[in-house]
C-alpha positions in Angstrom: 0.0 0.0 0.0 1.2 3.6 -0.5 3.2 5.1 2.3 3.1 8.7 3.3 5.7 10.6 5.4 4.8 13.5 7.8 7.1 16.4 7.3 7.2 19.8 8.9 4.3 21.0 6.8 2.2 17.8 7.2 2.2 17.6 3.4 0.0 15.1 1.5 1.9 16.0 -1.6 4.9 14.5 0.0 4.7 10.7 0.0 8.3 9.5 -0.7 10.8 9.3 2.1 13.1 12.4 2.4 11.0 14.3 -0.2 10.5 18.0 0.7 7.7 19.2 -1.6 6.0 18.4 -4.9 5.1 21.2 -7.3 4.0 21.2 -10.9 7.3 21.4 -12.9 8.3 24.8 -14.1 10.9 24.1 -16.9 13.7 26.5 -17.7 13.6 28.0 -21.2 16.0 25.6 -22.7 13.9 22.7 -21.4 10.8 24.3 -22.9 12.6 24.7 -26.2 13.7 21.1 -26.3 10.3 19.8 -25.2 8.5 21.9 -27.7 10.5 20.2 -30.4 9.7 16.8 -29.0 6.0 17.7 -28.8 5.9 18.8 -32.4 7.6 15.6 -33.7 5.3 13.5 -31.5 2.1 15.3 -32.6 3.1 15.1 -36.2 3.5 11.3 -35.8 0.1 11.1 -34.1 -1.7 13.1 -36.8 -0.2 10.9 -39.5 -1.5 7.8 -37.8 -4.8 9.3 -37.1 -5.5 10.4 -40.7 -8.6 8.9 -42.3 -6.5 7.3 -45.0 -4.4 5.3 -42.4 -7.3 4.4 -40.1 -9.5 3.5 -43.0 -7.1 0.7 -43.9 -8.0 -1.0 -40.6 -11.8 -0.9 -41.2 -12.0 -4.7 -41.6 -9.8 -5.3 -38.6 -12.2 -3.8 -36.1 -15.4 -4.7 -38.0 -16.4 -7.6 -35.8 -15.4 -6.3 -32.4 -17.0 -2.9 -32.7 -20.5 -4.3 -32.2 -19.4 -5.5 -28.8 -17.6 -2.3 -27.9 -19.3 0.2 -25.6 -18.8 3.9 -24.8 -19.7 4.9 -21.2 -20.8 8.5 -20.7 -21.9 11.0 -18.1 -23.7 14.2 -19.0 -23.0 13.3 -22.7 -19.3 13.1 -22.2 -17.3 9.9 -22.6 -15.7 8.7 -19.4 -14.5 5.2 -20.5 -14.7 2.5 -23.1 -15.8 -1.0 -22.5 -16.4 -4.4 -24.0 -19.6 -6.6 -23.7 -18.7 -10.0 -22.0 -22.2 -11.3 -21.4 -25.2 -11.1 -23.8 -27.5 -10.2 -20.9 -25.9 -6.8 -20.4 -22.6 -7.2 -18.5 -19.7 -4.9 -19.7 -16.1 -4.9 -18.6 -14.3 -1.6 -18.3 -11.7 0.4 -16.5 -12.8 0.4 -12.9 -11.4 3.7 -11.6 -13.0 5.7 -14.4 -16.6 4.5 -13.6 -16.5 3.5 -9.9 -16.6 7.0 -8.6 -18.7 9.3 -6.4 -20.6 11.3 -9.0 -23.7 12.5 -7.2 -26.9 11.6 -9.1 -25.4 11.8 -12.6 -26.3 8.5 -14.3 -23.8 6.5 -16.3 -25.0 5.7 -19.8 -23.7 3.0 -22.1 -23.8 3.6 -25.8 -23.4 0.8 -28.4 -22.1 1.0 -31.9 -25.6 0.8 -33.3 -26.6 4.0 -31.4 -28.6 2.3 -28.7 -28.2 3.8 -25.2 -28.8 2.1 -21.8 -28.7 3.4 -18.2 -26.1 1.5 -16.2 -28.0 0.4 -13.1 -25.1 -1.1 -11.1 -21.5 -1.9 -10.8 -21.9 -5.6 -10.4 -18.3 -6.5 -9.5 -14.8 -5.0 -9.3 -11.3 -6.5 -9.7 -9.3 -3.7 -8.1 -5.9 -5.4 -8.6 -6.4 -5.0 -12.4 -8.5 -1.8 -12.2 -11.4 -3.6 -13.9 -15.1 -3.3 -13.2 -18.2 -5.2 -14.5 -21.2 -2.9 -15.1 -24.7 -4.0 -15.8 -27.3 -2.7 -18.2 -30.8 -4.1 -18.8 -30.5 -5.7 -22.2 -30.7 -9.0 -24.0 -29.1 -10.8 -26.9 -26.1 -8.4 -27.1 -23.0 -9.3 -29.2 -20.2 -10.5 -27.0 -16.5 -9.7 -27.2 -14.5 -12.9 -27.9 -11.1 -13.0 -26.4 -8.1 -14.6 -28.3 -6.9 -17.5 -26.1 -3.1 -17.9 -26.0 -2.6 -15.8 -29.2 0.0 -13.3 -28.1 1.2 -10.6 -30.5 4.8 -10.5 -31.4 6.9 -7.4 -30.6 6.6 -5.0 -33.5 3.2 -6.2 -34.7 0.4 -3.7 -35.4 -2.6 -3.4 -33.1 -5.9 -1.5 -33.5 -8.1 -0.1 -30.7 -11.8 -0.5 -31.5 -14.4 2.3 -31.0 -18.0 2.8 -32.0 -17.2 4.0 -35.5 -16.2 1.9 -38.5 -12.6 3.1 -38.2 -10.5 2.2 -35.2 -9.9 4.9 -32.5 -6.1 4.5 -32.9 -3.4 2.1 -34.2 -0.1 1.3 -32.6 2.8 -1.1 -32.3 3.2 -3.8 -29.8 6.3 -2.8 -27.8 6.8 -4.7 -24.6 5.7 -8.2 -23.6 3.5 -8.7 -20.5 5.1 -7.6 -17.3 4.2 -6.3 -13.9 4.0 -2.6 -13.1 4.7 -1.7 -9.5 2.0 0.4 -7.7 3.1 4.0 -7.2 2.1 6.2 -4.2 -1.2 8.2 -4.3 -1.2 12.0 -4.1 -4.0 14.2 -2.9 -2.0 17.4 -3.5 -2.4 19.6 -0.4 0.0 20.9 2.1 -1.4 21.3 5.6 -1.0 23.9 8.3 1.5 23.2 11.1 -0.8 24.6 13.7 -2.3 22.0 16.0 -5.9 21.0 15.6 -8.0 20.3 12.5 -6.6 19.5 9.1 -6.4 23.0 7.6 -5.1 23.3 4.0 -2.2 25.7 3.7 -1.6 25.3 0.0 -3.0 23.3 -2.9 -0.5 21.8 -5.5 -1.3 23.0 -9.0 -3.0 20.4 -11.3 -3.2 17.9 -8.4 -6.3 15.8 -7.5 -7.2 18.4 -4.8 -6.9 21.3 -7.3 -9.1 19.5 -9.9 -11.7 18.8 -7.2 -11.9 22.4 -6.1 -10.2 22.2 -2.7 -8.8 25.7 -1.7 -6.3 27.0 0.8 -7.8 27.5 4.3 -10.3 24.8 3.7 -10.6 22.5 6.8 -11.0 18.8 5.8 -13.6 17.2 8.1 -14.0 13.7 6.8 -13.1 11.3 4.0 -15.6 8.7 2.9 -17.6 9.4 6.1 -14.5 8.9 8.3 -14.0 11.9 10.6 -10.7 13.6 10.5 -9.3 14.9 13.8 -5.9 16.3 12.8 -3.6 16.7 9.8 -1.7 13.6 10.9 -4.9 11.6 11.0 -5.7 12.8 7.4 -2.3 11.7 6.2 -2.6 8.3 7.8 -6.1 7.8 6.2 -5.1 8.9 2.7 -2.1 6.5 2.8 -4.5 3.6 2.8 -5.8 4.5 -0.7 -4.2 4.1 -4.2 -4.1 6.2 -7.3 -7.4 6.3 -9.1 -9.4 5.7 -5.9 -12.5 7.9 -5.5 -12.9 9.9 -2.3 -15.9 11.8 -0.9 -14.3 14.7 1.0 -16.3 16.8 3.4 -14.8 20.1 4.2 -15.5 23.4 5.9 -15.0 26.7 4.0 -15.5 29.7 6.1 -18.7 28.8 7.9 -20.1 26.6 5.1 -19.7 22.8 4.9 -19.6 21.1 1.5 -18.8 17.7 -0.1 -16.4 17.3 -3.0 -15.5 14.2 -5.1 -11.8 13.6 -5.4 -10.0 11.1 -7.7 -6.5 10.5 -6.3 -3.7 10.9 -8.7 -0.2 9.3 -8.8 2.6 10.9 -6.8 4.7 13.3 -8.9 8.4 13.1 -8.0 10.4 16.1 -6.8 12.5 18.6 -8.8 14.9 15.9 -10.1 12.0 14.3 -11.9 10.3 17.5 -13.1 11.7 17.3 -16.6 10.7 13.7 -17.0 7.2 14.4 -15.8 6.8 17.4 -18.1 7.9 15.5 -21.2 5.8 12.5 -20.2 2.6 14.6 -20.2 3.3 16.1 -23.7 0.3 15.4 -26.0 -2.3 15.1 -23.3 -3.2 13.9 -19.8 -2.3 10.5 -18.4 -4.5 8.0 -16.6 -4.9 8.7 -12.9 -4.4 4.9 -12.2 -1.5 3.8 -14.5 0.5 1.6 -12.2 0.0 -1.4 -9.9 -0.9 -3.9 -12.6 0.1 -7.6 -12.2 0.4 -8.1 -16.0 0.2 -5.6 -18.9 1.7 -5.3 -22.3 2.7 -2.0 -23.7 1.9 -0.4 -27.1 2.3 3.1 -28.5 -1.2 3.8 -29.6 -2.2 7.4 -28.8 -5.2 7.2 -26.5 -6.7 9.7 -24.1 -7.4 8.4 -20.5 -11.2 8.2 -21.2 -10.5 6.0 -24.3 -9.2 3.3 -22.0 -11.3 0.3 -20.9 -12.1 -1.1 -24.4 -10.7 -3.9 -26.6 -7.6 -3.9 -28.7 -7.2 -6.3 -31.6 -4.5 -7.8 -33.8 -4.6 -7.6 -37.6 -6.8 -10.7 -37.7 -9.4 -8.9 -35.6 -8.9 -11.0 -32.6 -9.2 -9.3 -29.2 -5.7 -9.6 -27.6 -6.2 -7.3 -24.7 -8.1 -4.5 -23.0 -6.6 -1.0 -22.9 -6.2 -0.2 -19.2 -4.1 3.0 -18.9 -2.4 5.8 -20.9 0.9 5.6 -19.0 3.2 8.0 -20.9 3.7 10.1 -24.0 4.2 7.0 -26.1 3.1 4.2 -23.8 -0.3 2.7 -23.3 -0.9 -0.4 -21.2 -3.3 -3.2 -22.0 -4.3 -6.3 -20.0 -3.5 -9.5 -22.0 -6.5 -11.5 -23.2 -5.6 -14.5 -21.0 -5.4 -12.4 -17.8 -8.5 -10.5 -18.8 -10.4 -13.8 -19.3 -9.5 -15.0 -15.8 -10.5 -11.7 -14.3 -13.8 -11.5 -16.1 -14.6 -15.1 -15.1 -14.2 -14.1 -11.4 -16.3 -11.0 -11.8 -19.1 -12.8 -13.6 -19.2 -15.3 -10.7 -19.3 -12.4 -8.2 -22.1 -10.7 -10.3 -24.1 -13.9 -10.2 -23.8 -14.0 -6.4 -25.0 -10.4 -5.9 -28.1 -11.1 -8.1 -29.3 -13.4 -5.4 -29.6 -10.6 -2.9 -26.4 -11.3 -1.0 -25.2 -8.4 1.2 -22.1 -6.8 -0.3 -19.9 -4.4 1.6 -19.2 -1.3 -0.5 -15.6 -0.2 -0.3 -16.6 3.3 -1.2 -19.6 4.0 1.0 -18.8 1.5 3.8 -22.5 0.8 4.0 -24.2 -2.5 3.2 -26.3 -2.6 0.0 -28.5 -5.2 -1.6 -28.0 -5.4 -5.3 -31.5 -6.6 -6.3 -33.2 -3.7 -4.4 -35.5 -1.8 -6.7 -33.7 1.2 -8.3 -35.3 4.6 -9.0 -35.2 5.7 -12.6 -31.7 7.0 -13.4 -30.3 5.8 -10.1 -26.9 4.0 -10.2 -26.0 1.4 -7.7 -22.3 1.1 -6.8 -21.2 -2.3 -5.6 -17.4 -2.5 -5.6 -16.8 -6.2 -5.1 -13.2 -7.3 -4.6 -12.6 -10.3 -6.7 -8.8 -10.4 -7.3 -8.0 -12.6 -4.3 
């Protein structure tokens, strides 16, 4: 699990031993000049690959799997991709993108034929692989077929399916399956040294806290309904979470109490790593959860974080994996088909158990829920079931 260290400022932005502070990198002019050149070359390469002439050549490659590919949306905006794994409406996707506190905003699944369905529950979660199984009320859906034991060779071309006739992106298989060590989580606030409540002294730019709207002088009262007594207590609690985890933060601003939803990011290293982090983010944002995977292969398809969660195929149109994270400027991780198959089997079993009315302990709300309880129209039921052990 991530480990945090209490320094003189009680910083949640500091999670590595002996680190002093974490700030968004401010490159020197020479670095900006060099990085601008890298960015231009990179984006030129991306645009060449993304041209309709290039993607059109892969039309037949994704033709079969696109009917089993799903786009998951909130408020009309895509939050993740997914693949149908059961004809009765079960979809596998990237867990940390959908298993979040989002108020009453419903999650909608859109299919390639234009049909849209409300997602009425998260039926199971494999947190180790950052996968979730979501359920829609549907029948006779096409199912994504996984290629068993058919591993791509290094240097082979791959295509990521979307809802359109052309693939979302194409790329080259770069690294064979390997484990990626879990990095520390980062909230991104520095706390006052004064004794008493956890008062925010500073918010790190572009951090999870900044994105969620936490401000300096806010007092953090609770996280996921667990009361916070002191800054030390806050640090000890946050250290139990991982990048990509969703937190419901209750805070006091002046005399007003409010709730904010925070998605923890990965720890950004100190000044020695600023240049690396700056260049790694060229071309777009990275996935909040992009580490801690037991087995992923790497390819260089250019995907946005919200384009993860869906299938990737070889030139024969066989599903060889599921995109799980945009990990770097030229690195996207995918869970191999064999590992994905084992995870889906576990989650399908868990989803079957919950349909019988079994009590499930929600990791997010810490309150028992019953999955077959009648849902109100548009209501989404979150049931994060651990299935990786």
